[in-house]
C-alpha positions in Angstrom: 152.5 160.8 267.9 150.2 157.9 268.5 151.9 154.6 267.7 150.3 152.9 264.3 149.9 149.4 265.1 151.6 147.2 262.1 149.3 144.5 260.4 148.8 141.4 261.9 152.3 139.5 261.2 150.9 136.2 262.1 149.1 136.5 258.9 151.8 136.4 257.0 153.4 133.0 257.0 156.3 130.9 255.5 153.9 129.1 253.4 153.1 132.3 251.5 157.1 133.1 251.4 157.2 130.0 249.7 154.5 131.0 247.0 156.5 134.4 246.6 159.5 132.1 245.9 158.2 129.9 242.9 157.3 133.0 241.2 160.8 134.7 242.0 162.7 135.5 238.9 165.5 134.0 240.9 164.2 130.6 240.4 166.7 129.2 238.4 164.5 126.9 235.5 165.4 129.6 232.5 161.8 130.4 231.8 162.8 133.7 230.4 164.6 132.0 227.5 161.3 130.9 226.2 158.3 133.0 223.7 156.4 129.4 223.3 156.1 130.9 219.6 155.3 134.4 220.3 158.4 135.2 218.8 157.8 134.0 215.6 154.1 135.5 215.6 156.0 138.8 216.0 158.3 138.2 213.2 155.4 137.3 211.3 153.6 140.3 212.2 150.8 138.3 213.4 151.4 140.4 216.5 152.7 144.0 215.7 151.3 146.0 219.0 150.4 145.6 222.3 146.9 145.1 221.8 147.3 142.2 219.0 149.7 141.1 221.8 147.3 140.9 224.4 144.6 138.9 221.8 147.5 136.4 221.2 148.0 136.3 225.1 144.5 135.6 225.9 143.7 133.2 223.4 146.5 131.2 224.3 145.9 131.3 228.0 142.1 130.4 227.3 142.5 127.9 224.9 145.6 125.9 225.6 147.4 127.0 228.9 143.9 126.1 230.2 143.6 122.5 228.6 146.7 121.5 229.0 149.1 122.9 232.1 146.2 124.1 234.4 144.4 121.2 234.3 147.2 118.9 234.6 148.8 121.0 237.5 145.2 120.4 239.1 145.4 116.7 239.0 149.2 116.3 239.8 148.9 118.3 242.7 145.9 115.9 244.0 148.1 112.9 243.2 151.0 114.1 245.1 148.6 115.1 248.0 147.0 111.7 247.9 150.3 110.0 247.4 148.7 108.7 244.2 152.2 107.6 242.9 150.1 105.6 240.0 148.1 109.0 239.0 151.1 110.7 239.3 153.0 108.7 236.5 149.9 108.7 234.5 149.4 112.6 234.2 153.1 113.2 234.1 153.3 111.2 231.1 150.4 112.9 229.4 151.7 116.1 229.9 155.1 115.0 228.4 153.1 113.6 225.4 151.1 116.6 224.8 154.1 118.8 223.6 153.4 119.4 220.0 156.7 120.8 218.8 160.2 119.8 219.4 160.5 123.5 220.9 158.2 122.7 223.4 158.8 119.4 224.1 162.5 120.9 224.7 161.2 123.6 226.7 159.1 121.5 229.2 161.9 119.0 229.5 164.5 121.4 230.1 162.7 123.7 232.6 161.5 120.2 234.3 164.8 119.2 235.0 166.0 122.9 236.2 163.2 122.7 238.5 163.9 119.3 239.8 167.3 120.2 240.6 166.3 123.0 242.5 163.8 120.5 244.8 166.6 118.2 244.9 168.9 120.7 246.5 166.3 122.0 249.1 166.0 117.9 250.0 162.5 117.7 248.7 160.6 114.8 250.5 159.8 113.8 247.0 163.1 113.2 246.1 163.3 109.6 245.8 159.8 109.6 243.9 160.9 112.2 241.8 164.3 110.9 240.7 162.3 108.0 239.1 160.1 110.3 237.1 161.8 110.2 233.6 161.2 112.0 231.4 159.7 114.8 234.2 157.3 117.3 232.8 157.5 120.7 234.3 153.9 120.9 235.7 154.8 117.8 237.8 157.9 119.5 239.5 155.6 122.5 240.3 152.9 120.4 241.8 155.4 118.5 243.8 156.7 122.1 245.2 153.4 123.3 245.6 152.2 120.0 247.9 155.6 119.9 249.7 155.0 123.6 250.7 151.2 123.3 251.6 150.4 125.5 248.6 146.5 125.0 248.1 145.7 124.0 244.6 144.0 127.8 244.0 147.5 129.4 245.1 149.8 126.8 242.6 147.3 127.7 239.9 147.4 131.4 240.1 150.9 131.3 240.6 151.7 129.5 237.3 149.4 131.7 235.4 151.3 134.5 236.8 154.5 133.6 236.2 153.1 132.5 232.4 151.5 135.6 231.5 154.6 137.7 232.7 157.0 135.7 230.7 154.7 136.4 227.7 154.7 140.4 228.4 158.3 140.3 228.8 158.7 138.8 225.3 156.6 141.8 223.9 158.4 144.4 225.5 161.6 142.7 224.3 160.5 142.5 220.7 157.7 145.5 220.2 157.9 149.3 220.4 156.5 149.5 224.2 158.0 150.8 227.1 157.4 149.6 230.6 154.5 151.1 231.6 152.6 150.0 228.6 153.8 146.6 229.6 152.2 147.2 233.5 148.9 148.1 231.8 148.7 145.0 229.8 149.7 142.8 233.0 147.3 144.6 235.2 144.5 144.0 232.4 145.0 140.7 231.3 145.6 139.5 235.1 141.9 140.0 235.3 141.3 136.8 233.4 143.0 134.9 236.5 140.1 134.1 238.7 137.9 132.9 235.6 141.0 130.7 234.4 141.4 129.2 238.1 137.4 128.7 238.2 137.6 126.9 234.9 140.8 124.8 235.4 138.3 123.3 237.9 135.9 122.1 235.0 138.1 120.7 232.7 137.4 117.0 232.1 140.0 114.0 231.8 139.2 113.9 227.9 139.7 117.6 227.3 143.1 117.7 228.3 145.3 118.2 224.9 143.2 121.0 223.7 145.3 122.4 220.9 145.9 126.2 219.2 146.8 125.5 215.3 148.3 128.7 215.2 150.3 128.3 218.3 151.6 125.2 216.8 152.9 126.8 213.2 154.2 129.4 215.1 156.5 127.3 217.5 157.4 124.7 214.5 158.2 127.7 212.4 160.4 129.4 215.4 162.7 126.1 214.7 163.6 127.4 211.4 163.4 131.3 212.0 166.7 133.0 210.9 167.4 135.4 214.0 165.9 134.8 217.1 166.3 136.3 220.5 164.4 133.3 222.4 164.9 129.3 222.7 161.2 128.5 221.6 
């Protein structure tokens, strides 16, 4: 039999491995512990099946995630890339400030601290700078990791969206009567919006950052008093 030549292994470099690592479920930041209000939306029957779950996730991504985390990640990635410490501090403070409920603020703080510990354990070149940023936002730590490992901004944006989307679908799988196959179908369908979100993230102006979805904020605030909870937010 003729020998089948492997793909060019030189196209798979360590930089891409680092991109996979930041998306790994083994990354100890605890993102799986949070639903960002989706648990309350399900408890209140605002979300009650895969279709309404998809609508909730799409709306949150396009009208909240885009104008907050993605827009800020783009700016922080540029700030770290250009060693603009003043810009890093400014955008980090804004990212911390726009968390609208106690639970959302706690989630950002806790996951950021966990990510920061990962960076410090890996002897990040930003160690000294990261130690001075208090409190640090999750997107700030994410941007620092991306720049250190030479990940392009669009790669970081895609990775961030993917992780967020995967977690939101995991919430649906745990709380709705739907199986793993239905979850994969949703992931396949909703991930088609990724390219548009990445493109749109580059179009957000500074004064547009902080766009709010009252329904998500209400769900997050209500979750603080929810009788029975599986998630921390």
